[in-house]
N, C-alpha and C positions, 0 to 999 in steps of 0.2 A: 348541586354543583359544589365542589370543594377544591382544596388545594391539590390533593392527589386523586380524589374520586371525581370522575366526570369533569375534569378540569377544562375550562375554556382556554387555558394557556396552551395546551397541546394542539388545539385547533388553530390558534393564532400562529404557532410555530410552523405548522405545515402550510397554512395559507400563505405565509410570507415567502416560503420556498417556491410555491407554485407561481407566484407573481414575478419571480426573478427572471431576467431575460435568458438565462442559460439553465433553466430548470429542465430536468430529464424525467419524463413520466414513467415511474416504475410501479404504477398501481396494479399491474397484472399480478403482482405478488399476492394481492388480496384474494385473488381467485384460488391460489394455492393454500391460503390459510383458512378460507371459509369451510371446507370439509372438516378440518381439524376442530373448528369451533362447533360445528354441528354435532360431531361425535362427542365432544366434551372430554375433560380430563386429559388434554394433550399439552405437552410441555416441550418447547424447543429453545435451544440456545445457539445463536449465530455469532460466531467470532470472526472478526476482521481487524486488520490494522487500523490505526487511527486515520481519519480523513477518507474513509471509504464509504461514507453515507449511512452509517449505522443509525445515527440519531435522527436523520431525516426519515428513514424507514420506520423507526419506532414511533415518531410523531404521526406518520401516515396511518399506522395501525390504530393508534389511539383516536385520531380524528375521525376515522371511518366508523369504527364500531361504537363509540361512546354515545350514551343517551344524553350527555350534557349539552349537546348542540344539534342544530339542523345542518347537516353537511351536504345537502343536495346541491346547492349552488357551487360548491367546491369540487365535488367529484363528478357532477353531471357531464362535464366536458372532458373528462380524463379517460384513459384507456379502459378502466374498470367498467365504464358505462357503455363502451363500444364493442366489447369482446363477445362473440357468440360462444355458446356452451359447447364443450367437447365431451363426447361420450368416452367410456373407459378405453376404447380402442384408439382414441385419438382423432376420430373422424368428426368433422363439423356437423352439428345438427342445426342446419340453417333455419329451419322452421321454428326452432325453440330458442328464443333469445334468453340470455342470462339476465335475470332481474336483480341487479345489485342492491336495489332499494329494499329488498326483503331482509337484508342483513345490516344495512347502514343504520347507525344510531339505535341499535336494538339491544345493546348490552351495557351494563355498568362496567366502566373501565377504570382500573387503578393504574395510573401512570406515574412511575418514579424514575427520575434521572438521579442516580446516586451521587453524582458529582457535588451537587449543592449541599446536601446534609453532611457529606464527608468533609467538605471544605470548612463547614461551620463548627465542626466538632473537635474535641480535644482528646477523646477516648472512644473506644468501641461502645461503651455503655451510653455515652452521650449521643453518639451517632444513632444507635438503634432506638434510644428513647425519643429523640426528635421525630423519627419516622413513625413510630407507633402512636405517639401522642397525637400527631396530625391525622393519621389514618382513623383513629378512634373518633376524633372530632368530626371528620367528614362522614363517617358511617352513622353517627348519632344524628347528625343534621339531615341526612338523606332518608333515614328510616326512623322517624321520631316515635312511631307507634310500636316498634319492636321492644319487648321487655328484655333488656340486656342483663338484668338481674345483678347489677353491680360489677359486671365484667368490665375491665378497661384494657383488654388485650384484643387487637384486631384479629388475631388468629382464632380466638374463640367467638368473637362477635360476628365474623363472617359466617361461621358455621350456624350460629343462631339465626341469622338472616335467611340463610338457605332453608333451614328447618321450617321457619314460619312463612316465608314468602316464595320459596322455590326460585329465588333470583340467582342467576349465575353471573360470574364476573370474568372479565378478561384482565389479566395482569400483564402490564407492559413495563419491563425493567430495563432501563438503558444504562450503559456503563456499569454493569454489575460488579466488575472487578476493580473499579477505581480506588476503593477503600484499601486494597492490598498494597497500594503504593504510598500509603500514608505512614509517616514515622510512628504514629501512636498505635498502630495496629500490630499486635504481637501474634505469634502463631496460635496462641489460645483464642485471640480475638477473631482470627480467620476461621477457626473451627466453629466458633459460636455463630458467626455469620452464615456459614454453610448450613449449620443446623437450623438456623432461623428460616432460611430459604426453603429447606426441606419441610419444616413444620407448616409453613405457609402454603406450600403447593402440593405436597405429596398426599395421595389418597384422600382428597377432599372433594366432596360433591359440588361445592360452589365454584370450582374452577372450570370454565369452558376452555380457556387457553392461557398458558403462560408463555409469553414471548419475551425472551431475554437476549440482550446483546452485550458484547464486551470485546476486549482484546484477547484476554487469556481464557482458554477453555476451562470449564469447571472440573474436568476430569483430574487435573493436577491437584486440586484441593479437596476433592471429595473421595474419601476412602470407603471402600466396600459399597454398601447399599445406601449410604447417607442421602444422596441426591441423584440416584440412578433413574429417576423418572424423566429426566431431561434427555432429549435427543440432541446431540451436538453436531454442528455443521461448520467445518473450518474451510478456509480458502485453499489450503494445501491438499486436502484429501477428500472433499465432498463437493459434488457437482450441484446437488439440490440447492436451490436459492442463489447459486453463484451469479446468475445473470443480473440479479437485482442489486449487487454491490460492486461498485466500479462501473466504468463506462466501456461499452463495446466499441469496436471500430465504427459500426454504423451510427451509433449515437454520437460519436465525436465528429463524424462526417456532417451530421445534421447541425451540431453546435457550430461547426466552422462556417456552414452556410449562413447561419444567423449572424455570426461575427462579421462576415463579408457584407451582409445587408446593413448592419449597424455602423460599420466603419468605412469611411471613404477610402478608396484605394491609396491615395497619397498619404494617408495617416496609418495605414495598416503595417504593423510591425511583426506580425506572426504569420508563418506559413503553416499549412496543414502538416507538412513534414516536421516542422518544429515541435508540434504537439506530440507526434509519434516518438521523435528522438528523446524528448525530455520526460514524458509522463507515461509512455506505454511500457510494456515489458513484463507485466504480470500475466499469469496464465491460470485458468481454472484446471482442475484435474483432467478435463476433456480437451485441454489445449486451446480453449477460446481465449483470445487476447483481451486483456483488461487494462484500462488506463486508471491512473490515480485521479478520482473525480474532483477532489477539492483543488488540486493544482491546475487541472484543465480549466475549471471555472475561474479561478483567480487570474490565470494568464489571460484568458479572453476578456474578462471584466476590466483588467488593468491595461490591456493591450501591450503586454510586456512579458517576454519569456525569461524566466529565471527559476531558481529553486525556491519553492514555497514550503519547503519542509520545515515543520515546526515541532516534530517529535524529538527534540534535542535531549529531553530528560532521559528517556529510555535509551537513546543512542549513547549518551554520555556514560551511562552505567555499563552498557555492554562494551564500549570501547576500552574500558579498563581491562577487560579480559584479553583484548587484542594486544594492548601494550605489555601486559604481564605474560603474554604467550601462554595463558592458561589452556591446557589441553591441546597445545600445538596448533592454535588457530591462526597464528601470525602468518605462516606460509600460505594458508588458505586465502586469507584476506589479500595478501600481496598478489596472488595469482588472479583473484577476482578483479582487483583493481587493474590488472594487466589485461582484462577482458576475457579471462578463462572461466569456465564453470568447473566446480569441484564436486566430487561424489560426496553424498551425505545421506544419512538415514534420518530423515526428518520425522520426529516422533509426533504422537497425537497431541502433545501438550508442549507448553513452554514454561519453564519455571520463571519466577521473578529473578531479576538480575543478581540479587543477593545470594541465590542458592544454586547458580549454575556451576556444574562441576566437570562435565564431560564435553568433548568436542561436539558430539551430536546435539547435546542440550543447548550449547551456545549457538550453533548454527540454526537449530530449531527455533530458538528464541528470536533470532534475527528474521526468520521467515514470518513468525507470528506477528512481530512488531512492524513488518512491512519493509525491512531494510534489504531483504533478499527475496528472490523468487525461486520457487522450487518446481522443477519440471524434469520428468524422466530420470529420477534418481540423482539429480544434480542441483546444486544451488548456484546462483549467479546474481550479480548486481543488475537490477532490471533496467535501469535507464540512466540518462545523464544526470537527472536531479539527484539520485542516490549516489551515483559515481562521484559527484562533487563532494558529498558528505564523507565518503570513505577516503577520497584523495586528500581532503583537508586533514583528516586524522593522521594519515601517513606523513604528511609534510610538517605537522606540528609536534609530533611525539618523538622526542629524541630517544626515548627508551626503546624504540623499535630497532635501534641499532643499524644493521646493514640496510634494511629497507628504508629507514629514514635517510641514511646517507645517499642512497640512490635518488630519493626524492629531492634532496637538496642539490645533488649534482645535476638534476634535470633542468634547473635554471641555467646552469652553465652550458648544458647540452643544447638547449634551444638557442641561446645566444651565439654559440659557436657555429651552429648550423646556419643561422641567418647571416653570419659574417663569412661563411665559407671556410671556417677554420677546421679542416678535416683532421688535423693532428690532434686537437683537443677532443674532438668527437671520438677518435679511435682510443685515446687514453681513458675516457670515461667508460666506453664499452669494455675495454680490457679490465678495468676495475670491477665492473659487474661480473665478469667471467672469473677473475682470479680470487674473489672473496673466499674466505675460509668456509663459509656456510652458504653455498650457492642454493638458490631456490629450486633449480632445475638441473637435470643432467646435461642440458644444453647441447643435445646431439642432433636436433633436427630443426627445421624452419619454424615449426610451431613454438618451440621453446625459445628460439631466438626472438620471435615476434613478441612473446610475453615480456622478455627483458627489455626490448626496445620500447615497449609501451611504458614501462616503469621509468626509464631514463628520459622519457619525454613527458613526464607527468606535469611539469610546470606549464606545458603548452595548453593545458585545459583552461587556464585562466583567460587566455585570449584567443583560443581556437576551439572550433568544434572538431574533434578528432574522430574520424570514421575509419573503420578497419575492415579489411577483407570483404569488400562489397563489389558488386558488379560495376565495372566502369569501362566504357569504351568496348573493346573486344575481348576483355578478360577480367580477372579479379586483381585489384590493386591491394597491396598490404595496408597502407595508410594514406589517407588524404587529410591534411590539416586545413580546414576552412577558417580564414580569419574572421573574427567577430567585429574588429574595428576597421572602418574604411581606410584604405591606403596601406594596410599591412600586407606583407608578403604571404603567399600561399605555398604549401609544401605538398609534394607528391613523393612518397617514400616507398621504395621497393627493397626487399631483403632477398639475399641469396646465400644458401649454404653450399660450400665447395664450388663457389663461382665468384666472379669478379664484380665489383661495384659498377664497372662499365657495362657489364651484361645486364645488371639490374636497371640501369638508366636506359639502355637500349630497349628493354621490355616496356618501360613506361612510354617510350616513343612509338614502338611498333604496335602496341595494343591501344594506343590513343586514350590513355587514362585521363589526359587533360580535358577531354570532352565533357566528362562528368563534372570535373571541377568547374569548368567555365559555365556549364549549364546551371549548377546550383548557385553560383555567384550571380548569374543573370536573373535567376528566380528571385533572389534576395535584393536585386537591384543595388548591389554593393560594389563600389569602386575598390579595386585591389591594386597592390603594388606588383612586385615581380612574382613569377611562378618558378619556384625552385624544384628541380628534380634531384632527389637525394637517393643515391644508391649505397647500400651497405652489404658487404660480402664477408662471410665468415669461413675460414679454412679450418675444418675439423682436425686435420692432421697437424698443422702448425699451431692451432689454437690461437689464431690472431684475427683481427678485424681490419678491414680496409674500407674507407669511405670516399665517395666522390660526389661533387655537387655541380650541376649545370643549370644555367638560367635559360628558361624556355623563351 
């Protein structure tokens, strides 16, 4: 047992996850990896945004296969021990149970999370020296009878071990790309690291499986055939393994049941719908819904719904491209904050923020980092958690010009609405229409909806804003649910070439208030007034009219 080789640490990491109250069992993935291990010389790289369970899964792989510990008590009660074998046609062979113990703790595992050595280093040479020195120490300790002939390189020593012992290794590399975000790594250093990975894994008899995870796919950094032995699986384009990263609806249902059992009703601050609104919104290529796992667990553990987004470093880098309007992404972001999806050609890779140059590269990077979801050829902001991050950018960056001005005006718009000041509301809407650089052609109700969403951006601080959802006997444009007890609620309807009075009448006729009251009752939240807000836009006259009634 060593620091990297057959480390007890990886077992402890996964054991601690299993013991947590909101652990989700993803050990079925091991069933998909075992055939690759049996074949040998297989290499996969699974890339996902941060906080999508990559490190937990890497620890699971290491803890299961490693000879460094007895994992029977850990995996014996998990899904890997319960699942029957399937034949190639997908039928269950009930009489033949899968014996996971045949594979458990049967391989030497080299497990490296690259975050630690990269954080302790001051140059690429220092980084790789730390890793190789420790790997060599581990190998010499584990195989004292092998004549290494003075070699002090793990790449050569692993080959010698295989020649003498026929021992195969599983390589588990977590956060493979973290070094690329270090200031001390130059383009030359990146190439050297790619070449090092290739030398360690490619065309080597000692590798049963290389299992690598990170945020950035390796295709961006590997030219030609340098490291083409890896099969890459991304969230945007590959279904294989997708169910094991992120939480499905069924898994969140189960977690919420655990939350209800652990939390007395009087102390419960989270509804099942809250989890969906805040953390759902990602999709696999086959359109299965996926939740951000870390945020779901944090919310249930703390009994508090809010943004747990911590990837601010990458977002801060990308936001500079929004502010500077690189590749005309400012309009795209404004539309997405308004709730629209925009067409995009998401590429198979994402560059680091320092080298983004085209609109598609910037939007692709946002997908890879988890800021956007990609589905059916379009990208959109997936949930309320990320919407808050984008809305914050728009409201803080004066360089965004017109969009920033709309966001600033949104404070006045909300206050004017709550005061019944329809004149100010109409002036702000007219400003949005008359700007020299309008976002939209502003010719139909969809575009009017996008603009109204922007001019009410400030409402997100104290309201949950829901748009175009089934309510009562029809579809309401906006419902503003107050987050603070005693605040007023808003039901807002838009009409093109019609009057605000007609919009308010639709709110009444279609009983939109029923949905509002139902959700407030579910949250057991006392509210103030319910304001019905009607906005009409005359395409011919190009003007707006507003009306407010108290229900």
